[in-house]
N, C-alpha and C positions, 0 to 999 in steps of 0.2 A: 093522262096517266097511262103509261104503257107497262105491260108486264110480260116478261119472257116466261114461257110455261114450265121450264124444267129447272127446279132448284138444284143446287149442288148438294149431293148426298154422298157421304163417305162411308166406306166399310159396310154397305148394306148387304147383309147375307141373303136377303130375299126381298121380294117386292114390298112386303109389309113393313120392313125396316125403313124403306124409303119414305114412308108416310109419317114417321115419328123420329126425326133426327134427334141426336143428343143435344145439339147446340144450334140455335138460330142466331145468326150474326147480322146485326143491322149496321150497315156502313153508310153514314150520312156524308154527303159531299156538296160543296158549293165552290165552284171554280178552282178545283184542285186536280185537273185532268191527269197530269203526269204522276202526281203522288197517288191518286186513286188507282191508276194502272199498276203501279208498283205494289200497292196494298193488295190488290186482287191477285196478282201473280204470286205473292207470298202466301195467300190463302190457298191458292191452287197447289203450291208446293207442299202445303201441310195436309195433303189429301188423305193420308193414311191414319191420322191421329184420332179423330172422332167423326161421327156422322154429322154433317153440317147442312144447314140451309142458310144461304147467303142472300140477304136482301139489301140491294143498293137503292138508297133514296137520294135522288138528285133534286136539290133545292133550286131549280130554275137556273142552272149554271149557264153562262154565256160563252163558255170555252169549249163546247163540244163534248163535255164529260159523258153525258147520257148516251150520245151516239157511239162514243168509244166503247162503253160498256156493252151496248147492244151488238156491236160488231165483233168484239173480241172475247166477250165473256158470256156466252149464251147460257152457261149453267147457272148464272145468277138471276134472281128475280129483280127486275128493274122497275122502280116507281119514279115517274117523272112528275114532279110538282110544278104547277103552272106559275107559282110565285115562291119566293124564299120564305119558307114557313118557320125559319129559325131552328135552333137546336132541339128544344124540348118537343115542339109539335112535330118536327121532322122525324125524330126518333120514335115518337108515339105512332106516327103513321106506319113506319116500317115494322114496329113491334106488333101492330095489330095483325100483321100477316104471319107472324111467327107461329110455328107448330112444335118447336123443340122443347125438350124438358128444361133446358137452360137457355137463357137469353143473354146475348153479349152486345153492348154498345161499343162500336169500334170506329174511331175517327179515320177518315180517309187518308190522313197523313201519317199512318202507322204501317209497319211491316212486322208481322208475327215471325218470331224465330222458331226453329224446330223444337217441338215438344211443349211449347207454351200453352197451346189450347188444351192438350190432354192433361197437363198438370193442373190447370184451373178447373176443368170439369171433374177430374178425379178428386180434387180437394173437396168440392161440394158434395160429391157422391159419398165420400167417407165421413163427412162432418155435418150431421143434420142440424147442429146448433148454430150453423153459420148461414146467413141469408145471402151473402155476396162475397166476392173476392176480386182482387185486382192483381195484375202482374207488376214486375219491375219494368219501368220505362227507361229506355236508354237513349242517349243522344246519338246522332249518326256516327260519332267517333267512338262509341262504345261506353262512354262514361255514363254513370247513372244520373237520372233526373230525380231530384228530391221532390216528388210530386204529391206525396200524401200530406194531409193537413189535419189538424184537430178542428173540431167544430168552432166556428167563430163565436165570440162573446160580444156583449155590448162594448166592452173595453177595447177589444181588437178593432171594432168599428171606429172608435175614437182615434186610434193610433195609425191605422192603415191608410197610406196615401194622403196623409195630412201633415200640417206643419208641426203637430205635436210629436210625431216620430223624430223630426229633426231637433226639436227642443229637448227631447228626452231620448237621446240615441241609445242609452243603455237600459231602456225599459225592458222588462221581462215578458211583456205581453206578446209582442210580435214573434220573438224566437219560439215561444211556446206554441203559438198559433201555427207557425210554419214548420214545426217539428224539427228545429235545429239540432235537437238532441238525438236524432235518428239518422244514421248514415244510409239507410235504405239498402243495405247489403244483406240483411238477414230477414227472415219471415217474422211477422208479428201481427197482432190484432191492431187495427187502426180505426179511426173515426171515418175517414173519408179518402179512399183512393179516387183518382180522377175518373170522370165518365169517359175519358178518351179510350179506355179499355177496361170495362167493368162487366163482370159476369155475375148473374144472379138467377135464382130459381124463377122460371117463367110464371108459375102460379102466384108467387109472391109479387112479381111485377104487376100482374093483373089485379091482385087484391089491393095493391097500393094505388092503382090507377095510372101507373107510369110516371113520367115527369110532369110536374106542375106547369101547364101551358103559360101561366102568368110569368114564369121565370123563363122568358123567351130565349135568351142566349146564355145567361150566366146564372150561377148558384142553383141550377136545377139538379145537378149531381149532389151538391151539398145537402139540399133538401131531401132528395130521395134517400141518401144514406142515413140522414137523421130519422126518417120515418121507418127505415129498416131497423135501426137501433132501438127505436121506441117500441118495437114489437118484441124486444128481448132477444133479438138475433145479433150475433157478432159479425164482423166484417174482417176478412183476412188479407194481408199483403203477402202474396206468394212470390218471394224473391227469386225462386228457381225458374219461374215462368218469365221469359224476357221478350219484350216487344220494343222495337225501335220506333221512336216518335219524333217527328218534326213538329216542334211546338208552334201553335198559332197560325197554321197555313191558311185557314179560312178567315179567322177573326182579324188577322192583320190587314186583310183587304177591306174590311167592313168600314165604310166611311163614318158611321155614327157610333163607333165602338164605345167612346167614353160616356156618351149620354145613356145608351142602353145599359151599360155596366152599372151606372149609378141608379137607374130606374129599377133594374133587377135586384140590386143589393138592397135598396130600400124595401122592395116588396118582400124579399126574404126576411129581413129583420122585422118587418111589420107582422109577417105570418108567424115567425118563431117567437118573438118577444112581446107581441101585442102593442099596446099604446106606447110602452117604453121604447120599443124598437122603432116605432114610427117617429117619436120625438127625437131620439138620438140620431136617427137617419137623416131627418130633415135638417137638424142643426149642423151635422157634419157635412152634408152636401152644400149648405150655404157657406160654411167656412172654407170648404175646398173651392167653391166657385169664386169667393172673394179673393182667396189666395191667387187663383189663376188670373183674375182680372187685374190685380195689382202687378203681377209679373208681366203681363202683356203691356200694361201702361208704362212700366219702367223700360220695356224693350222698344217703346215707341210705336206699338201696334195701334191702329186706328180704333175709333169708338165703335164702328160697325162690328168689328170682330169681338169687342168686349160685350156688346149687346147680345151677340150670339151666345156667349157664355151664360149670361143671366137668363136668356130664354131656355137654355138647357137646364139650369137650376130650377126654373119655374115648371118645366115639363116634368122634372123628377118629383117636385113637391106635389103636383096635381095628378100624378099617375095613380 
């Protein structure tokens, strides 16, 4: 684990201001060297907006990401993890070093646009009834990403990524879950903006214990937002704050994506809904596995590959 000694601090009127930045930003990266470089250059360009501490957590990248940060961005604090700790634990490691009044989790495949950080921090400064806020995420072509979602229900678990969605294509559950009624062009309160760019009060993060480490890669931001809302605090989508986002830059490289997603989803539903969530989760994982095995069999894929699917289902059930 290596640390560069000088955090990036903006607008410090005196030496004392450098010790308590307004915003601590944790940038987690795994094999996203070029995107990480662009992300950090964008943060550097936003130098005058708020006083910042930038903490880069490299999850044992094999593409030279950590060395690039050390060589080109000496103002950032660099944490080199020896292994890929996943999203939840990796962000928790970075957040443990945070000293700012506010904390931001920022994916390495993002680029902040001018004014975004100040708008997010100013909102929380002015609205004590809110625990967190998130920006508008844009695709590289400038179009909006409809990234906010409502909290999942047991019924959304039944329909999402299963044969039932195809059998009942006009069901109202999935459009409600994915907020199809919201164009993401205006500000409003939401259940869950994505953790790709989420700002919250650091003392609240510490009270909540950060991300749940059991939710290693997925559903950790859903769970965190649920715990914020359970404390009676609202969450705001700040449409005027814009950040460009390349979706899935790290997760698309992950070879065990599907299995981990199902394991984490089952863990979330078990935690949120108790035994009912566990039962529904296991049943739907079995149905999804059966569906995939039948698809592979029709496609002429060998028995060995089909056995791997059942192993993944078993791993999910016993997680």
